[in-house]
Each structure stands twice: as C-alpha cells, then as structure tokens.
MARGU-936378 format. One record per residue: residue in one letter; x, y, z of N, C-alpha, C in turn. Coordinates in Angstrom, 3 decimals, padded with zeros to 6 digits, always signed. Each point is the difference from the previous one (the first is absolute). Example, Ala and Ser with C-alpha at 12.3 -4.5 7.8 and 13.67 -1.06 7.14 Angstrom:
<pts>
+----+----------+----------+----------+----------+----------+----------+----------+----------+----------+
: aa :      n_u :      n_v :      n_w :     ca_u :     ca_v :     ca_w :      c_u :      c_v :      c_w :
+----+----------+----------+----------+----------+----------+----------+----------+----------+----------+
:  a : +013.190 : -005.690 : +007.800 : -000.890 : +001.190 : +000.000 : +000.900 : +001.200 : +000.000 :
:  s : -000.350 : +001.050 : -000.720 : +000.820 : +001.190 : +000.060 : -000.770 : +001.090 : +000.730 :
+----+----------+----------+----------+----------+----------+----------+----------+----------+----------+
</pts>
This chain:
<pts>
+----+----------+----------+----------+----------+----------+----------+----------+----------+----------+
: aa :      n_u :      n_v :      n_w :     ca_u :     ca_v :     ca_w :      c_u :      c_v :      c_w :
+----+----------+----------+----------+----------+----------+----------+----------+----------+----------+
:  m : +000.844 : -001.170 : +000.000 : -000.844 : +001.170 : +000.000 : +000.891 : +001.235 : +000.000 :
:  n : -000.347 : +000.932 : -000.806 : +000.726 : +001.264 : -000.084 : -000.643 : +000.976 : +000.991 :
:  d : +000.720 : +000.323 : +001.080 : -000.559 : +000.861 : +001.050 : -000.445 : +001.350 : -000.534 :
:  e : +000.805 : +000.607 : -000.835 : -000.313 : +001.338 : -000.501 : -001.308 : -000.004 : -000.799 :
:  i : -000.127 : -000.951 : -000.899 : -001.225 : -000.087 : -000.804 : -001.188 : -000.360 : +000.897 :
:  h : +000.193 : -000.954 : +000.893 : -001.095 : -000.428 : +000.876 : -000.529 : +001.171 : +000.817 :
:  h : +000.866 : +000.813 : +000.544 : -000.438 : +001.104 : +000.846 : -000.660 : +001.122 : -000.797 :
:  s : +000.224 : +000.025 : -001.310 : -000.697 : +000.997 : -000.814 : -001.475 : -000.359 : -000.173 :
:  y : -000.376 : -001.219 : +000.364 : -001.377 : -000.472 : -000.117 : -000.703 : -000.073 : +001.355 :
:  l : +000.473 : +000.720 : +000.996 : -000.565 : -000.132 : +001.344 : -001.495 : +000.261 : +000.054 :
:  e : -000.504 : +000.918 : -000.815 : -001.441 : +000.251 : -000.004 : -000.758 : -001.248 : -000.421 :
:  i : +000.489 : -000.650 : -001.035 : -000.637 : -001.225 : -000.498 : +000.147 : -001.122 : +001.023 :
:  n : +001.134 : -000.017 : +000.702 : +000.290 : -001.060 : +000.975 : -000.573 : +000.312 : +001.379 :
:  n : -000.937 : +000.928 : +000.061 : -000.646 : +000.387 : +001.262 : +001.017 : +000.450 : +001.045 :
:  g : +001.081 : +000.628 : -000.450 : +001.002 : +000.528 : +000.912 : +000.900 : -001.037 : +000.635 :
:  i : -000.092 : -001.235 : -000.457 : +000.817 : -001.065 : +000.579 : +001.414 : +000.094 : -000.557 :
:  e : +000.937 : +000.180 : +000.897 : +001.396 : +000.068 : -000.420 : +000.653 : -001.354 : +000.224 :
:  r : +000.496 : -000.561 : -001.074 : +000.750 : -001.246 : +000.061 : +001.347 : +000.273 : -000.638 :
:  f : +000.986 : -000.737 : +000.431 : +001.352 : +000.169 : -000.506 : +000.554 : -001.360 : -000.402 :
:  n : +000.861 : -000.002 : -001.004 : +000.614 : -001.250 : -000.404 : +000.767 : -000.627 : +001.169 :
:  e : +000.548 : +000.833 : +000.856 : +000.709 : -000.497 : +001.186 : -000.918 : -000.861 : +000.860 :
:  d : -001.308 : +000.347 : +000.031 : -000.976 : -000.814 : +000.730 : -000.045 : -001.416 : -000.562 :
:  v : -000.027 : -000.095 : -001.318 : -000.038 : -001.310 : -000.657 : +001.232 : -000.819 : +000.384 :
:  v : +001.156 : +000.620 : -000.042 : +001.247 : -000.686 : +000.352 : -000.059 : -000.484 : +001.454 :
:  n : -000.446 : +000.872 : +000.903 : -000.084 : -000.382 : +001.414 : -001.025 : -001.093 : +000.243 :
:  y : -001.176 : +000.089 : -000.642 : -001.021 : -001.037 : +000.157 : +000.517 : -001.349 : -000.502 :
:  n : +000.716 : +000.018 : -001.115 : +000.553 : -001.241 : -000.534 : +001.023 : -000.608 : +000.951 :
:  k : +000.849 : +000.831 : +000.609 : +000.986 : -000.513 : +000.966 : -000.691 : -000.665 : +001.180 :
:  i : -001.042 : +000.637 : +000.493 : -000.741 : -000.572 : +001.122 : -000.665 : -001.309 : -000.410 :
:  a : -000.616 : -000.017 : -001.167 : -000.673 : -001.215 : -000.477 : +000.993 : -001.146 : -000.164 :
:  v : +001.166 : +000.282 : -000.575 : +001.021 : -001.040 : -000.181 : +000.426 : -000.552 : +001.357 :
:  s : +000.191 : +000.883 : +000.966 : +000.403 : -000.422 : +001.339 : -001.036 : -000.932 : +000.624 :
:  v : -001.270 : +000.375 : -000.097 : -001.068 : -000.819 : +000.569 : -000.087 : -001.345 : -000.717 :
:  m : +000.056 : +000.021 : -001.320 : -000.117 : -001.240 : -000.770 : +001.168 : -000.947 : +000.292 :
:  k : +001.201 : +000.538 : +000.064 : +001.166 : -000.845 : +000.297 : -000.103 : -000.594 : +001.400 :
:  k : -000.455 : +000.793 : +000.951 : -000.154 : -000.474 : +001.375 : -000.929 : -001.202 : +000.068 :
:  h : -001.007 : -000.014 : -000.873 : -000.997 : -001.072 : +000.012 : +000.197 : -000.995 : -001.151 :
:  n : +001.166 : +000.077 : -000.646 : +000.335 : -000.929 : -001.091 : -001.044 : -000.018 : -001.117 :
:  v : -000.486 : +001.165 : -000.368 : -000.972 : +000.121 : -001.085 : +000.751 : +000.403 : -001.259 :
:  p : -000.189 : -000.715 : -001.105 : +000.679 : +000.367 : -001.252 : -000.374 : +001.406 : -000.450 :
:  i : +000.941 : +000.652 : -000.628 : -000.187 : +001.381 : -000.444 : +000.099 : +000.074 : -001.519 :
:  i : -000.914 : +000.733 : -000.596 : +000.089 : +000.343 : -001.415 : +000.253 : +001.504 : -000.052 :
:  d : +001.209 : +000.381 : -000.378 : +000.405 : +001.405 : +000.041 : -000.344 : +000.702 : -001.312 :
:  l : -001.278 : +000.339 : -000.157 : -000.453 : +000.684 : -001.201 : +000.595 : +001.400 : -000.091 :
:  y : +000.132 : +000.664 : +001.136 : +000.592 : +001.340 : +000.013 : +001.440 : -000.056 : -000.512 :
:  g : +000.793 : -000.916 : +000.533 : +001.389 : -000.134 : -000.433 : +000.120 : -000.388 : -001.462 :
:  y : -000.922 : -000.832 : -000.454 : -000.007 : -000.405 : -001.407 : -000.284 : +001.187 : -000.914 :
:  t : -000.965 : +000.824 : +000.396 : -000.472 : +001.083 : -000.854 : +000.872 : +001.250 : +000.082 :
:  l : +000.680 : +000.208 : +001.094 : +000.788 : +001.214 : +000.223 : +000.972 : +000.336 : -001.132 :
:  p : +000.728 : -000.958 : -000.556 : +000.942 : +000.339 : -001.074 : -000.652 : +000.544 : -001.276 :
:  f : -001.299 : -000.174 : -000.162 : -000.668 : +000.523 : -001.192 : -000.026 : +001.523 : -000.021 :
:  g : +000.091 : +000.618 : +001.188 : +000.063 : +001.450 : +000.095 : -001.298 : +000.694 : -000.365 :
:  e : +000.121 : +001.296 : -000.266 : -001.164 : +000.861 : -000.269 : -000.791 : -000.430 : -001.237 :
:  k : +000.670 : -000.596 : -000.966 : -000.677 : -000.391 : -001.245 : -001.014 : -001.130 : +000.222 :
:  a : +000.017 : -000.607 : +001.179 : -000.918 : -001.096 : +000.301 : -001.418 : +000.478 : +000.292 :
:  y : -000.160 : +001.309 : +000.208 : -001.276 : +000.546 : +000.455 : -000.804 : +000.665 : -001.113 :
:  d : -001.326 : -000.202 : +000.071 : -000.933 : +000.774 : -000.828 : -000.086 : +001.418 : +000.551 :
:  d : +000.000 : +000.070 : +001.302 : +000.015 : +001.270 : +000.720 : +001.062 : -000.153 : +001.089 :
:  h : -000.136 : +000.616 : +001.097 : +001.030 : -000.081 : +001.028 : -000.160 : -001.189 : +000.938 :
:  v : -001.086 : -000.747 : -000.134 : -000.269 : -001.102 : +000.923 : -000.342 : -001.298 : -000.722 :
:  h : -000.783 : +000.076 : -001.070 : -000.530 : -001.189 : -000.665 : +000.906 : -000.438 : -001.142 :
:  y : +000.244 : -001.301 : -000.049 : +000.896 : -000.566 : -001.003 : -000.660 : -000.123 : -001.371 :
:  t : +000.825 : +000.010 : -001.034 : -000.490 : -000.190 : -001.362 : -000.477 : -001.439 : -000.164 :
:  a : -000.779 : -000.230 : -001.024 : -000.521 : -001.346 : -000.259 : +001.133 : -000.994 : -000.216 :
:  s : +001.040 : +000.392 : -000.710 : +001.108 : -000.927 : -000.266 : +000.747 : -000.346 : +001.290 :
:  v : +000.144 : +000.952 : +000.897 : +000.667 : -000.281 : +001.278 : -000.887 : -000.883 : +000.870 :
:  r : -001.292 : +000.256 : -000.001 : -000.923 : -000.860 : +000.768 : +000.072 : -001.438 : -000.490 :
:  k : +000.147 : -000.178 : -001.298 : +000.123 : -001.356 : -000.543 : +001.293 : -000.655 : +000.499 :
:  l : +001.091 : +000.738 : -000.020 : +001.269 : -000.528 : +000.517 : -000.108 : -000.324 : +001.490 :
:  q : -000.675 : +000.854 : +000.737 : -000.192 : -000.251 : +001.424 : -000.815 : -001.278 : +000.227 :
:  a : -001.033 : -000.193 : -000.800 : -000.825 : -001.202 : +000.128 : +000.822 : -001.256 : -000.281 :
:  e : +000.829 : +000.064 : -001.019 : +000.863 : -001.136 : -000.313 : +000.983 : -000.262 : +001.133 :
:  f : +000.549 : +001.063 : +000.564 : +000.924 : -000.135 : +001.120 : -000.688 : -000.665 : +001.185 :
:  i : -001.193 : +000.476 : +000.342 : -000.740 : -000.584 : +001.121 : -000.319 : -001.466 : -000.259 :
:  a : -000.449 : -000.332 : -001.202 : -000.316 : -001.392 : -000.343 : +001.221 : -000.884 : +000.147 :
:  n : +001.138 : +000.451 : -000.492 : +001.237 : -000.783 : +000.109 : +000.431 : -000.156 : +001.449 :
:  e : -000.138 : +001.068 : +000.772 : +000.367 : -000.083 : +001.429 : -000.932 : -000.960 : +000.745 :
:  l : -001.285 : +000.025 : -000.315 : -000.934 : -000.921 : +000.623 : +000.343 : -001.441 : -000.350 :
:  k : +000.356 : -000.250 : -001.244 : +000.415 : -001.351 : -000.407 : +001.225 : -000.427 : +000.797 :
:  r : +000.967 : +000.916 : +000.162 : +001.227 : -000.303 : +000.748 : -000.328 : -000.340 : +001.435 :
:  i : -000.894 : +000.746 : +000.596 : -000.354 : -000.221 : +001.402 : -000.778 : -001.301 : +000.186 :
:  i : -000.922 : -000.267 : -000.912 : -000.882 : -001.146 : +000.134 : +000.678 : -001.312 : -000.364 :
:  l : +000.830 : +000.036 : -001.024 : +000.595 : -001.255 : -000.486 : +001.261 : -000.380 : +000.706 :
+----+----------+----------+----------+----------+----------+----------+----------+----------+----------+
</pts>
C-alpha cells in the first residue's frame, strides 16, 4: 500500500488512516503466533511484495494478472502443505 496515495483518499476511507508499516507489523505478529502453534504459513505478502507499485490497479487493489499469480501461488502452497 502506498501511504501517500492512501491518505489522499481519507474522505472516501471515512477518515481511517492505515499505513503500510501496519501491514508489516501485523504480519510479524501473525507469523509469531502461527509459528508458536506450528500452523503452516502462506506468505502472500512476501510473495507479492517484489511486484512493486505496478502490481496495483490503484494503491490497494491488485491487477487481475497479479491476482491470478497470487491464486496460483496459494494453490501451490496449499498443495505443499497438504501433500
């Protein structure tokens, strides 16, 4: 998420301020909890991060082609976990 672009839409977002740093922190906490309980992790954020800004239709939502790649990634990770 691009913080600068996101904050330019605060009226549309009902004044809710979110930051990319929040996403990073939430993911760290989630990974910690999942590892503590031996729950497999599918790191969609880490997978998608290298795509950069071009991955987005806007500042938050991914393009159709990236969503397709994400779906394939999730399917492959689920197969790895299950099999």
